[in-house]
C-alpha positions in Angstrom: 7.9 9.8 7.2 5.2 9.2 10.2 4.5 12.2 12.4 2.0 12.8 15.1 1.2 16.6 15.0 0.5 18.9 18.3 -3.4 20.8 18.1 -3.0 23.5 20.8 -5.8 23.8 22.5 -7.6 26.9 23.4 -9.8 28.5 25.5 -11.4 31.9 25.4 -10.9 33.9 28.5 -12.0 37.4 29.2 -13.1 37.7 25.4 -9.6 36.6 24.2 -8.2 33.2 22.4 -5.5 32.0 24.9 -3.2 28.5 24.4 -4.1 27.0 27.9 -2.2 23.9 26.9 -0.8 20.9 24.2 -2.7 17.9 23.0 -1.7 15.2 20.8 -4.0 15.0 17.5 -6.3 12.2 16.9 -4.5 11.6 13.5 -1.2 10.6 12.0 0.1 12.9 9.2 1.8 9.7 6.6 3.8 10.4 3.5 3.6 7.7 1.8 6.3 7.4 -1.3 4.6 6.2 -4.2 7.3 4.5 -5.8 8.2 3.2 -2.6 4.6 1.8 -2.7 4.3 0.9 -6.3 7.5 -1.3 -5.2 5.7 -2.9 -2.7 3.3 -4.2 -4.3 5.2 -5.4 -7.1 6.5 -7.4 -4.7 3.8 -8.7 -3.2 2.4 -9.7 -6.3 5.7 -11.5 -7.4 4.9 -13.4 -4.6 1.5 -14.5 -5.0 3.0 -15.8 -8.7 5.4 -17.5 -6.6 2.3 -19.1 -4.2 0.2 -19.7 -6.9 3.0 -21.7 -9.3 4.0 -23.7 -6.1 -0.3 -24.5 -6.1 -0.3 -25.6 -9.8 2.8 -28.2 -9.2 1.5 -29.6 -5.9 -2.6 -29.6 -7.1 -4.7 -32.9 -7.2 -5.7 -33.6 -11.0 -9.3 -32.9 -10.5 -8.2 -29.0 -8.8 -5.2 -28.7 -11.4 -7.0 -26.4 -14.2 -8.5 -24.0 -11.1 -5.0 -23.9 -9.7 -3.5 -23.0 -13.6 -6.4 -20.4 -14.1 -5.5 -18.9 -10.2 -1.8 -18.6 -11.7 -2.5 -16.6 -15.1 -4.8 -14.1 -12.5 -1.9 -14.1 -10.6 0.5 -13.2 -13.5 -1.7 -10.5 -14.8 -1.7 -9.0 -11.7 2.1 -8.8 -10.7 2.0 -7.3 -14.5 0.2 -4.7 -14.2 2.2 -4.0 -10.7 5.0 -3.9 -12.9 3.7 -1.5 -15.3 3.0 0.7 -12.6 6.3 0.4 -10.9 7.9 1.2 -14.6 5.5 4.6 -15.1 7.6 5.8 -12.0 10.7 4.8 -13.8 9.9 6.7 -16.8 8.4 9.4 -15.4 5.5 9.0 -16.3 3.0 8.5 -13.5 -0.2 10.1 -12.9 
């Protein structure tokens, strides 16, 4: 849920603070659901695994080894993202 807060602009008139207008704040307050964020990170990691697998399958022989290492690294990142997501389901999130 995104909200832009309003700030009251005040002025010191005759020694008393008075509201003279309202201005939009310079920042946005953003409430992020950690579980939803973890899910989005996992989905992104899953997409990268798929792209790296396709790259490996279509790789020329001279870069096939590098493509496979890249795929394995993506699998590791996806596994870490899945573990983070699982921690929310199990109620053990930090």
